C-alpha positions, 0 to 999 in steps of 0.5 A: 449437780446431777438432776437424775441423782439416785433415780429421782427426777429433776424436781425432787432433786432440786427440792432437796438441794434447795432444802440444803441451802435455805438462806439462798435468795428467792431470786437466786432460787428462781434463776437456778430452777429456771436454768435447770429446767431450760437445760432439761428442756433443751438437753437433746438439742444441746447434747446433739450440738456438742456431739454427745447425744447418745452418751454421757458427756465428759466434763469438757462436753458439759462445759460446751453444753453450759456455754451453748445454753447460756449463749442461746437461751440465757445470758452469756457475757464471756466473763466465765472461765471454762476448761473448754472454749466453744467453737461458736461458728461450729456450734451455730452451724450444727444448731442450724442443721438440727434445728431443721428437724422437728424433734429438735425444733419443737422439743418433742420425743421421737414417738410424737414425731413418728405420728406427724 
């Protein structure tokens, strides 16, 4: 799902998608919303860890981003079948390097980091 589809922000896209599936259980809706906003919050870290910070990720990189999100911020139990398998050691090393920078550690924009 593209959360910036047609120029709309994530909340409007989610609202539209959830309206398309009105019979979805409340708990499932909460899980979807939580996951989407969590990935958006950590998008910069996840994309940088995978190596596609300044470009649109391809499908393999999208799989890696989702795997990294589930492992670091969600529940990853290894039962999913991915087109690309994550190299957890390399991803953890990259994450540890990135987390030394405030912009990744606190999820702040560069202009906020610039002011200290």
